[in-house]
C-alpha beads as a LAMMPS data file, in Angstrom:
LAMMPS data file: protein, C-alpha beads

85 atoms
84 bonds

1 atom types
1 bond types

-500.0 500.0 xlo xhi
-500.0 500.0 ylo yhi
-500.0 500.0 zlo zhi

Masses

1 110.0

Atoms # bond

1 1 1 51.956 -389.398 230.199
2 1 1 50.859 -392.985 230.801
3 1 1 47.481 -393.772 232.293
4 1 1 49.217 -395.148 235.395
5 1 1 50.563 -391.711 236.254
6 1 1 47.229 -389.942 235.700
7 1 1 46.084 -387.859 238.653
8 1 1 42.683 -386.198 238.851
9 1 1 43.816 -382.762 239.929
10 1 1 40.257 -381.671 240.758
11 1 1 39.838 -384.532 243.243
12 1 1 43.170 -383.706 244.820
13 1 1 42.256 -380.014 245.064
14 1 1 38.944 -380.903 246.718
15 1 1 40.743 -383.091 249.235
16 1 1 43.171 -380.262 249.936
17 1 1 40.263 -377.913 250.636
18 1 1 38.635 -380.350 253.041
19 1 1 41.725 -381.756 254.736
20 1 1 44.156 -378.862 254.664
21 1 1 47.506 -379.838 256.134
22 1 1 46.243 -383.336 256.920
23 1 1 46.292 -384.211 253.217
24 1 1 50.018 -384.955 253.352
25 1 1 49.423 -387.497 256.106
26 1 1 46.540 -389.085 254.193
27 1 1 48.690 -389.452 251.083
28 1 1 51.539 -390.948 253.120
29 1 1 49.171 -393.489 254.682
30 1 1 47.774 -394.294 251.240
31 1 1 51.277 -394.796 249.801
32 1 1 52.377 -397.037 252.673
33 1 1 49.184 -399.075 252.452
34 1 1 49.536 -399.362 248.677
35 1 1 53.006 -400.873 249.069
36 1 1 51.623 -403.492 251.446
37 1 1 48.678 -404.206 249.143
38 1 1 50.997 -404.612 246.137
39 1 1 53.083 -407.130 248.093
40 1 1 49.935 -409.051 249.022
41 1 1 48.709 -408.953 245.412
42 1 1 52.052 -410.338 244.225
43 1 1 51.746 -413.155 246.750
44 1 1 48.222 -413.859 245.490
45 1 1 49.488 -413.974 241.908
46 1 1 52.392 -416.235 242.886
47 1 1 50.005 -418.495 244.784
48 1 1 47.469 -418.437 241.945
49 1 1 44.817 -417.136 244.344
50 1 1 42.493 -415.221 242.031
51 1 1 39.882 -414.506 244.696
52 1 1 42.406 -412.812 246.990
53 1 1 43.850 -410.858 244.062
54 1 1 40.373 -409.638 243.125
55 1 1 39.575 -408.528 246.671
56 1 1 42.907 -406.748 247.197
57 1 1 42.715 -405.009 243.824
58 1 1 39.144 -403.918 244.524
59 1 1 40.079 -402.429 247.894
60 1 1 43.115 -400.550 246.614
61 1 1 41.200 -399.413 243.506
62 1 1 38.722 -397.553 245.694
63 1 1 41.431 -396.009 247.833
64 1 1 43.346 -394.879 244.747
65 1 1 40.251 -393.279 243.248
66 1 1 39.526 -391.471 246.505
67 1 1 42.916 -389.721 246.398
68 1 1 42.655 -388.881 242.703
69 1 1 45.013 -391.593 241.415
70 1 1 42.750 -392.437 238.489
71 1 1 45.423 -394.124 236.378
72 1 1 46.271 -396.495 239.199
73 1 1 42.593 -397.070 239.889
74 1 1 42.024 -398.035 236.245
75 1 1 44.918 -400.513 236.290
76 1 1 43.608 -402.027 239.499
77 1 1 40.199 -402.438 237.873
78 1 1 41.923 -404.526 235.196
79 1 1 43.534 -406.692 237.904
80 1 1 40.234 -406.991 239.726
81 1 1 38.554 -408.235 236.547
82 1 1 41.348 -410.731 235.911
83 1 1 40.911 -412.019 239.436
84 1 1 37.258 -412.752 238.671
85 1 1 38.033 -414.753 235.523

Bonds

1 1 1 2
2 1 2 3
3 1 3 4
4 1 4 5
5 1 5 6
6 1 6 7
7 1 7 8
8 1 8 9
9 1 9 10
10 1 10 11
11 1 11 12
12 1 12 13
13 1 13 14
14 1 14 15
15 1 15 16
16 1 16 17
17 1 17 18
18 1 18 19
19 1 19 20
20 1 20 21
21 1 21 22
22 1 22 23
23 1 23 24
24 1 24 25
25 1 25 26
26 1 26 27
27 1 27 28
28 1 28 29
29 1 29 30
30 1 30 31
31 1 31 32
32 1 32 33
33 1 33 34
34 1 34 35
35 1 35 36
36 1 36 37
37 1 37 38
38 1 38 39
39 1 39 40
40 1 40 41
41 1 41 42
42 1 42 43
43 1 43 44
44 1 44 45
45 1 45 46
46 1 46 47
47 1 47 48
48 1 48 49
49 1 49 50
50 1 50 51
51 1 51 52
52 1 52 53
53 1 53 54
54 1 54 55
55 1 55 56
56 1 56 57
57 1 57 58
58 1 58 59
59 1 59 60
60 1 60 61
61 1 61 62
62 1 62 63
63 1 63 64
64 1 64 65
65 1 65 66
66 1 66 67
67 1 67 68
68 1 68 69
69 1 69 70
70 1 70 71
71 1 71 72
72 1 72 73
73 1 73 74
74 1 74 75
75 1 75 76
76 1 76 77
77 1 77 78
78 1 78 79
79 1 79 80
80 1 80 81
81 1 81 82
82 1 82 83
83 1 83 84
84 1 84 85
């Protein structure tokens, strides 16, 4: 399993306990938002806008971590760091 596909099952279980049936909606909103953020990050890369890339990666990194997508969060941290340099 690659690090990108890593899911923190404990975080997901905790969310399920707190949110119940609303977890599916939260994950759908996260997925839809992630698609938009990836498109914006690609535009930032294409436009050589490191500051925007860093900000977008930072925002999505936190959202990914909050839903247990640790592999994605780690990759976004790498992008965030590249955006700073």
